[in-house]
N, C-alpha and C positions, 0 to 999 in steps of 0.2 A: 454134459457134466458141467456144473458151475464150480468155479474155483474161487477161493477167497485168499487174498494175499495181505499179510500184515508184516510191517517192518518196524524194527527198533522199538520193541516193547520195554526193554530194560527192566523186566520184572524184578522186584526186590529193592528197587530204588525209591519208590514212593509208597506211603502207607495205603493199604487197600488195593494195590494194583493187581495182585494175583486174583483177588475176588472179582475185580472188574473184568479181568481176562476170562475168568470162568463164566461170567455172564455173557461176554462176547462169544465164547465157544457155544453156549446154549443157543444163541441167536443163529450162529452158523449152522448148527444142527437143525434148527427150526426151518431154515431156508432150503434144506435139502442139498447142501453143498457136498460135492463128491471128493474134493481135495482141498486141503489147507496148506498154503506155502508160507512158512516163516522166513522172511527175507533177511535173516541175520539179526543178531543181537536180541534174542528172546529174553535173556536175563542180563543183569549187570555184567556177569561173566559166567560162561558155561564151559566147563571142562568135562570131557566125556567120562572121566574116571570118578566113581561115586565118592571117593574120599574128599573130593573138592566141593561136594554139594552141601548147601545149607538148607534151612527149612523152606525158603522161598523157591529154591530150585526144585526141591522134591514136590512141593505143592503144585508148582507150575507144570512140571512133567506129568503129574497125575491127571491134570486137565487134558494134556495131549493123549494120555492113555485112554481117557474116557472117550475122546473123539474117535480114536482108532477102534475102540470097542463098539462104537455106534456105526462103524463101517466107513468112516471118513479117512481118506489117505492123508498122511501127514508127511510133508517134505521139509527138512531143515536145510536151508541154504547158509553156508558158513559166512559169518560176519567177522568184523574185527575183534569182537568180544567172545568169539566162539573158538574152541580148541578141541581137536580130536573127536569130532562128532560121529566118526565111524566106529567108535568103541562099542563092543557088544553090550555093555551095560545100558546103552540108550536104545537098544532094539525094541523094548516094549513100548517105547514112546514115539517112535518115528518109523516110517516106511523107507525113507531114503535120507541120506546125508550127502550133500553135493556142494561143489564150489559154484555151480551154475545149474539152473533147471531149465530145460528146453522141451517144447512140445508143439504140436500143430493142432489148431482147432479153428473151425469156421473158415478153412482155406487160408489161414494165417499162421506164420511161424513166430513163436514167442521165445524170448530169452529172458530169464530172470536171474539177476546177480545182486549181491549185496551193494556193490558200488565203491568199496573202499580202495580199489585199484584204479578207478577212473582218473583221478588227479595224479598224473605222472610227475608233477613237480614236487609232490610230497615225499621227498626221498628219505627223510628221517623216519616216516611211518613205514615205508616199504622195507627199510633195513630192519626195523624193530619187528615187523610182521614176519620177515624171513627167519629171524632168529627164534621168535616165540613159537612158531609153528613147525619148527624143524624136527627131524628125526631124533636129534639129541634131546631137545626139549620134551618130546613125547616119551623117550625112554625114562627120563628123570621123573616126569609126571606119573608114570606107571608104578614107580617104586617108592615115592616119597611117603613118609608117615603122615597120617591124617592131620595132625595138629600143624605140622609144617606146611602141608598142602593148603590148608585154610588161610594161613598167614600169607602165603604167596598169592592166593586169590585176592586177599584184601589189598596187598601192595600193588597187584596188577590193576585192580579197580581204581586205586588212587592215581596210578600212572595214566590210565585211560581218561580220567576226569580232568587231568591237568595238562596233558600233552596237546600241542597245537595240531590236532588232526584236521583233515580236510574240511569236515562239516562245521568246524568252529570258525572257519574263515568265511569270507564271502563265497556264495555258491559259485563253483568253478564252471560257469556257463560254457566258456569256450571248450574246455575239456569234455564236458558232457555232450556238447554238440558233435565234437570230433569222434568221440567213442560211439555215439549213436549212429553216425554216418558210416563208420567202419562196419558196424553190424548190419546196417541197411544194405551196404554193398555186398555183404556175404549172403544176402537173401532173407534176413530177419525182417519181419513186418512190425513187431512190437517188442520194445525193450523196457523192462521194469527194474528200477533200482530202489534201494533204500539209502541208508547211511548218512545222507546229508540233512535229514530231519525236516526240511521244508519242501513243499511241493514245487514241482517244475514239470513242464510239458513241452515237447517239440513235435510238431506235426508237419510232415512233408508228403503230400499226396495220401496214399493209403498206408503210409508208414508213420509210426509214432514212438516216442520215447518218453517215459514218465519217471519222476522221482516221487515215491509215495511218502507222504509226511509221516513223521514218527508217531506211532500209535500211542506212545507214552504221553504225548501232549495233545494230539488231535483226535484220538480214537477212530481215525479214518481207516477204512478197509478198501482195497481194490478188489472189485468183482470182475472176473473174466467169464463172460457168458458163452454158451455153446456156439453162438454165431460169430465169436471172435471179438465182440464189443468189450471195451474196458470202461468201467465207471468207478469213480472213487467217491465214497460216501462217508460222512461223519454220522455220529449216533442220532442226530436230529433229522437226518435225511433218509435214513434207512426205512 
């Protein structure tokens, strides 16, 4: 089975981006992909409860629904812009919602994470993440009126756009290398991250770690082949 991995689409942020995503989904179907992994941050903000959804979210989710209808398995890996993806309302649009996705193929063990927790020095983000994804936050998200919910999404988006998160600083190479080697030591052969928006790769023997460039800028997709090979291609290379 071929897997396609896309990271940091941020749909709803740029004009026409949902349409471009729909075209990418058609290409994925044409290639006979068996599983699509969204490696976090599919939208500007995605909260599992429908009262938070705007038109871009509904249209983007319908693309996922069409993929599933065509027999493609859809996995949502939680990113820093994603909240409560296990809510039942999202079940028609995804097969799994996970903090990390792992599997073995071609004799290799894979681990896919968003990557927002790689940089351990980013303490302000870690604190904000703990509060915003807590059980208390989930309770209030479930009961908020729709109008207030949408205002909160708008303010969250503004915070995410201005806060000095890891990917807005220089790529934390030392932290990426340390995290990769921890996974390698645990028996993982290939680690894939998003979050940092620019590509990066570490290869040590048969083991490798990659940061997939943000799809919203690069349109690049990571393809995991049945023999365990990983390639990253842009629209002109496919």
